Every structure is written in C-alpha cells, then in structure tokens.
C-alpha positions as CSV (number, residue, x, y, z in Angstrom):
1,M,-0.2,-0.3,0.3
2,S,1.0,3.3,-1.3
3,H,2.5,6.0,1.4
4,A,-0.9,8.6,0.4
5,A,-3.2,5.2,0.8
6,K,-2.0,4.6,4.1
7,T,-2.9,8.3,5.2
8,G,-5.8,8.5,3.8
9,A,-7.0,5.0,6.0
10,A,-5.6,6.8,9.0
11,T,-7.6,10.0,9.2
12,T,-10.8,8.0,7.6
13,A,-10.5,5.5,11.0
14,A,-9.4,8.2,13.6
15,A,-12.6,10.1,11.9
16,A,-15.0,7.2,12.7
17,A,-13.6,6.3,16.0
18,T,-14.6,10.4,17.2
19,S,-17.3,10.0,16.1
20,K,-18.0,6.8,17.3
21,T,-16.7,8.4,21.0
22,F,-19.1,11.5,20.8
23,N,-22.0,9.7,19.7
24,G,-21.9,6.9,22.5
25,G,-20.1,9.4,25.4
26,K,-22.8,10.6,27.9
27,N,-23.6,14.4,26.8
28,K,-24.1,12.7,23.3
29,F,-22.0,15.3,20.9
30,H,-21.5,14.4,17.2
31,A,-18.5,15.8,15.6
32,K,-18.7,16.8,11.8
33,V,-15.6,15.9,10.1
34,T,-14.8,17.0,6.7
35,G,-11.6,16.2,5.2
36,T,-8.6,16.2,7.2
37,E,-10.4,19.2,9.9
38,Q,-12.0,18.0,12.5
39,A,-14.6,19.9,14.5
40,T,-13.6,19.5,18.7
41,I,-16.9,20.2,21.1
42,A,-16.2,20.5,24.8
43,P,-17.9,18.8,26.8
44,K,-20.5,20.3,29.0
45,H,-19.4,20.7,32.5
46,Q,-16.2,22.2,31.1
47,R,-18.1,24.8,29.6
48,Q,-19.9,25.9,32.6
49,Q,-16.8,26.0,34.7
50,E,-15.0,28.6,32.0
51,V,-18.5,30.7,33.0
52,K,-18.0,30.5,36.1
53,K,-14.1,31.7,35.6
54,A,-15.5,34.3,34.0
55,R,-17.9,35.3,36.1
56,T,-15.6,35.2,39.2
57,K,-12.6,37.9,37.3
58,W,-16.2,40.4,35.8
59,S,-16.6,40.1,40.1
60,E,-12.9,41.0,40.6
61,I,-12.9,43.6,38.6
62,M,-16.0,44.9,39.9
63,K,-14.8,45.2,43.7
64,R,-11.4,46.3,43.0
65,D,-13.0,49.6,40.9
66,A,-15.6,49.7,43.4
67,I,-12.0,49.8,45.7
68,I,-11.0,52.7,43.8
69,Q,-13.9,54.6,44.0
70,Q,-13.5,55.0,47.3
71,Q,-10.2,56.1,47.5
72,R,-10.4,58.7,45.4
73,Q,-13.6,60.5,47.5
74,P,-11.9,62.5,50.2
75,P,-13.1,61.1,53.8
76,R,-15.9,62.1,55.5
77,A,-16.0,64.1,59.2
78,K,-17.2,62.7,62.0
79,Q,-20.2,63.8,63.3
80,T,-20.8,63.4,67.4
81,M,-23.2,64.8,69.2
82,V,-22.1,66.1,72.2
83,V,-25.1,66.0,75.8
84,T,-24.9,68.1,78.7
85,P,-26.4,67.3,81.2
86,A,-28.0,70.1,81.8
87,Q,-30.6,69.1,78.7
88,F,-31.6,66.4,80.7
89,G,-32.5,68.9,84.3
90,F,-29.4,68.3,85.8
91,N,-26.9,70.6,87.4
92,Q,-24.1,68.4,87.6
93,A,-22.8,65.4,85.5
94,K,-24.6,62.7,87.6
95,P,-28.0,62.5,88.5
96,T,-28.4,63.3,92.3
97,A,-29.8,60.5,94.7
98,A,-32.9,62.1,95.1
99,F,-33.4,62.2,91.1
100,K,-32.5,57.9,91.8
101,Q,-34.7,57.1,94.0
102,T,-37.8,58.7,92.4
103,Q,-37.0,56.6,89.1
104,Q,-38.7,53.5,88.6
105,P,-37.3,50.3,87.3
106,P,-37.8,49.0,83.0
107,L,-40.7,47.0,82.9
108,N,-40.0,43.7,82.3
109,L,-41.6,41.5,79.0
110,L,-43.4,39.7,81.3
111,E,-44.6,42.8,83.0
112,M,-45.0,45.1,79.7
113,M,-47.6,41.7,78.9
114,K,-49.4,41.8,81.9
115,M,-50.7,44.8,81.3
116,A,-51.8,44.7,77.5
117,K,-53.8,41.8,79.1
118,E,-55.2,44.2,81.4
119,V,-56.4,47.0,79.6
120,C,-57.4,44.2,76.7
121,K,-59.6,42.7,78.8
122,I,-63.5,42.5,77.9
123,V,-66.5,42.8,80.1
124,T,-69.3,40.8,79.6
125,V,-72.5,41.8,80.5
126,Y,-76.0,40.2,80.0
127,T,-79.4,42.4,80.0
128,D,-83.2,42.7,79.3
129,G,-86.2,43.6,79.5
130,A,-89.6,42.3,80.6
131,C,-92.8,43.4,80.9
132,P,-96.0,41.2,81.6
133,N,-99.8,42.4,79.4
134,N,-97.2,44.4,77.1
135,G,-99.3,46.7,74.7
136,N,-101.8,47.6,77.2
137,K,-101.7,50.4,78.5
138,E,-103.1,49.4,81.9
139,M,-102.0,46.1,83.1
140,A,-98.3,47.0,81.1
141,R,-95.4,46.4,84.3
142,A,-92.1,47.1,82.5
143,G,-88.8,45.6,84.4
144,Y,-85.1,45.2,83.3
145,G,-82.7,43.6,84.9
146,V,-78.4,43.4,84.1
147,F,-76.3,40.8,85.3
148,F,-72.7,41.7,85.4
149,G,-72.3,38.0,87.1
150,D,-72.6,35.7,90.2
151,K,-74.0,37.3,93.7
152,D,-72.1,40.1,92.0
153,E,-73.1,43.5,93.9
154,R,-73.6,45.7,90.2
155,N,-76.1,43.1,89.5
156,V,-79.6,45.4,89.0
157,A,-83.4,45.0,88.9
158,K,-85.1,47.4,88.7
159,P,-88.9,48.3,87.3
160,V,-89.6,51.1,84.8
161,L,-91.1,54.1,85.7
162,G,-93.4,56.2,83.8
163,P,-96.0,56.0,81.3
164,D,-94.1,54.3,79.0
165,Q,-95.0,50.7,80.4
166,T,-93.4,48.2,77.1
167,N,-90.8,45.7,76.1
168,N,-88.3,47.9,74.4
169,R,-88.4,50.6,76.6
170,A,-86.9,48.4,79.1
171,E,-84.7,46.5,77.0
172,L,-82.9,50.3,76.4
173,L,-83.2,51.4,80.2
174,A,-81.0,47.9,80.7
175,I,-79.0,49.0,78.4
176,L,-78.5,52.3,79.6
177,E,-77.7,50.9,83.0
178,A,-75.2,48.8,82.5
179,L,-73.6,51.8,80.6
180,T,-73.9,54.1,83.7
181,V,-72.9,51.5,85.9
182,W,-69.4,51.0,83.2
183,R,-69.1,54.5,83.4
184,T,-69.1,55.2,87.2
185,D,-67.0,52.1,88.4
186,P,-63.2,52.7,88.7
187,E,-62.1,49.2,88.7
188,L,-65.2,47.9,85.5
189,S,-64.1,51.5,83.6
190,K,-60.6,50.1,83.3
191,Y,-62.0,47.4,80.7
192,Q,-63.8,47.4,77.3
193,L,-67.7,46.8,77.9
194,R,-69.5,43.5,75.8
195,I,-73.8,43.9,76.2
196,M,-75.2,41.0,75.3
197,T,-79.1,41.6,74.4
198,D,-81.5,39.8,73.1
199,S,-83.5,42.4,71.6
200,I,-82.1,42.9,68.0
201,Y,-84.8,46.6,67.9
202,S,-82.4,48.0,70.9
203,R,-78.9,46.9,69.4
204,D,-79.6,48.7,66.1
205,A,-80.8,51.5,67.5
206,V,-77.7,52.0,69.7
207,K,-75.2,50.6,67.3
208,D,-76.9,52.1,64.2
209,W,-80.1,54.4,64.3
210,S,-79.4,56.9,66.6
211,L,-75.8,58.4,64.5
212,G,-78.5,58.9,61.8
213,W,-81.2,60.7,64.1
214,A,-78.9,62.6,65.9
215,K,-77.3,64.1,62.4
216,K,-81.3,64.5,60.9
217,Q,-81.6,66.8,64.5
218,W,-83.6,63.2,66.0
219,C,-86.1,63.5,62.9
220,K,-86.7,60.1,61.6
221,A,-86.7,60.2,57.7
222,D,-90.8,59.9,57.7
223,G,-91.5,62.8,59.8
224,K,-92.6,60.7,62.5
225,P,-91.2,60.8,66.4
226,I,-88.6,58.7,67.7
227,V,-89.9,55.9,70.5
228,N,-88.5,56.4,73.6
229,L,-85.9,59.5,72.5
230,D,-85.4,60.4,75.6
231,V,-83.3,57.1,76.7
232,I,-81.7,57.0,73.2
233,Q,-80.5,60.2,73.8
234,D,-78.7,58.9,77.5
235,I,-77.2,56.3,75.1
236,Y,-76.1,58.5,72.9
237,A,-74.1,60.9,75.5
238,I,-72.2,58.5,76.4
239,L,-71.4,56.2,73.2
240,G,-71.8,59.3,70.5
241,P,-69.5,60.0,67.4
242,E,-67.7,62.8,69.8
243,K,-66.9,60.2,73.0
244,A,-64.9,57.9,69.9
245,H,-62.6,56.5,73.2
246,A,-66.3,55.2,75.3
247,R,-67.4,54.0,71.4
248,S,-63.7,52.2,70.9
249,R,-64.1,50.0,74.0
250,F,-67.2,49.8,73.8
251,E,-69.7,46.1,71.7
252,I,-73.0,45.1,71.5
253,E,-74.1,41.8,70.3
254,Y,-77.3,40.4,69.6
255,I,-77.7,37.0,71.8
256,K,-81.3,34.7,71.0
257,A,-83.3,35.0,74.1
258,H,-84.4,31.6,76.3
259,A,-81.9,29.7,74.3
260,G,-80.3,28.5,77.7
261,K,-77.4,30.6,78.0
262,Y,-77.2,31.2,80.9
263,G,-75.9,35.4,81.5
264,N,-79.2,35.4,79.5
265,T,-81.0,33.1,81.6
266,E,-80.5,35.4,85.0
267,A,-80.5,38.8,83.3
268,D,-84.0,37.8,82.5
269,A,-84.9,36.8,85.9
270,L,-83.8,39.7,87.2
271,A,-86.2,41.6,84.6
272,V,-89.2,39.9,85.9
273,L,-87.5,40.5,89.3
274,G,-88.3,44.9,88.6
275,A,-91.2,43.8,86.7
276,K,-93.0,42.4,90.2
277,T,-91.1,45.9,92.5
278,H,-93.4,48.8,90.8
279,P,-93.7,51.5,93.1
280,P,-97.7,52.7,93.6
281,N,-96.8,56.0,92.3
282,Y,-95.1,55.0,89.2
283,E,-97.1,56.9,86.7
284,V,-95.4,59.7,88.4
285,Q,-92.2,59.2,88.4
286,H,-89.6,58.6,86.0
287,Y,-86.3,56.1,85.2
288,K,-84.2,59.1,86.0
289,D,-85.3,59.7,90.0
290,I,-83.5,55.9,89.9
291,L,-80.2,56.5,87.9
292,G,-80.2,60.3,89.1
293,L,-79.9,62.0,85.7
294,P,-80.9,65.1,84.9
295,P,-84.5,65.5,83.2
296,T,-84.4,65.5,79.6
297,P,-86.1,68.1,77.4
298,P,-87.4,66.6,74.5
299,Y,-85.7,66.7,70.6
300,K,-82.4,67.8,72.3
301,L,-79.9,65.4,73.2
302,T,-79.1,65.2,76.8
303,Q,-75.3,66.6,78.9
304,L,-74.1,63.9,80.9
C-alpha cells in the first residue's frame, strides 16, 4: 500500500473513532469531519467551568473598581453629638440620689404582657327587659335587669318608671343602666364592655339608628317621632361620635332569647323581678329618678 493510501486510511479511521466516541459519550455530541479538519465540541461541564471563571473574574474587576472609587473620595468628617447634663435637667454630670429614688425600674416583658392583657380585658354584661301584658296601657308593668355575674353587687333589677310601659323601653333602659355602671365604676371602667342583648331593636337603635337620627336633628325620615327618644339620647350622650374613646371600648351583640344561655337567663330573671317591684305611684315617676340623671328636654341631646 502506498504512503498516500495509508494516510487516507488512518484519517478515515480516526474520524470514525471520534464520531463514535462523541455519539456514545455521556453528552452525546456529534462531530462532523470534513476532510482532515475535525470539529471538537467541549463537554458541558467544561463550558460551565469557563462561564464560572469568567463571572468570578468579572466580580473581582467590579470589587477592584469599587475600592478605587472609594479611595478617590475624600474621607467624611465624623459627626459627634455632645449631650450636656443641663439638657436633662441636671446641674451636675451625675444624677443625684434623690433623682435615682424617684425613677422606677424598667418593666420586664412579663409585666408588659400583664398590663396589655388588663387593658384588652373585656367584661361581658347581659341585659334584658320584661313587660307582662305588653301592649296593654292599663295592665302593662315593665322591668329590666342587668347581670354582671353571680353574687355581683352591681346586678340590677328595677322597674320601668313613667307612663310608657313597654318591653322595648325596658330593653333600652337595661343597656343605659349597664353603661352608667360601666362609666361610673372605677374598677369596671378600666376594661372594655360587651353588652349581650336579646333585643334586635335595642341593638340597632344603639349601634346604628341613633347615629343617623342625631345627624337629622333627631327626626326620622318619614317625619314621625322617635319612640323612646329620651333613653336613646342618654345612650348617645355616652357613645356618640364625640365620645370616640368610649365607643371604641364598647360593643353590643345580639343573643337569642331563652336559648339556654346562662347570662341571658339570669338577666331575664332580674327583669321579671324588676317588673314586680313597681311602686304605687309609678305613673308620676321617671327612670331618671333611680339613675340620678337630669331630666331630658324633648328632642334635645342630654349632656351627661
């Protein structure tokens, strides 16, 4: 065999071996051979290493440029704050012993959590009204009850005084009584108040309707007079928009009557008891005589 033939055969065998190696390898690359030129394709992991080296080099260049820029900038002058004892009310550099005695130690986490729990504590009160022969002007005798808890001295069982003897009026008077106790009791006033009532009328009158009626000078949209206006105005005087702090710490919820709820059952018993304790001259008396409130002028806001 001639030298040219041997060279051609060797080239062909090398090309075939290269093609087989790249086709059967892990990366499955294929090399095209044209004549004596052989295209070499780098494996995938080699390309990744090259890219990593390039990124590392670029990062080093950026860090170097940042250091150069920082060195070129003039150094900033350090700002120091000088605080004299006179700014804190001291005549000398160190606080006196008398001042140290007046300072209370800082509160720890447990004490702070305890104080926050006390502030967020909610007192739940149940109110109810009762009126045997409701709707009969001659026979109706209404009363209301407020239940704070078992054997609580603040529990209330009182009759509804005045000519208006209705169940709705008794329900509103129970809410007014609970608010009055909450506002005047020094221990109870520290906490938030939640009133549970079984009267949807009373809940809506206190929570929603009174705000709209006050904006319309205590008149309904149809021009008819508001029933139990004097009681609603007294409640509004405690929870109106100008009493935002009190209103933010108060909530009223509806509870179904005679559904086995202990607090509602006790409040109902107190209301029935209050309806049985009417004085002989109840027609000429008023609920404000019991609560100690000033009389309410008709259709005017009561300032408590």
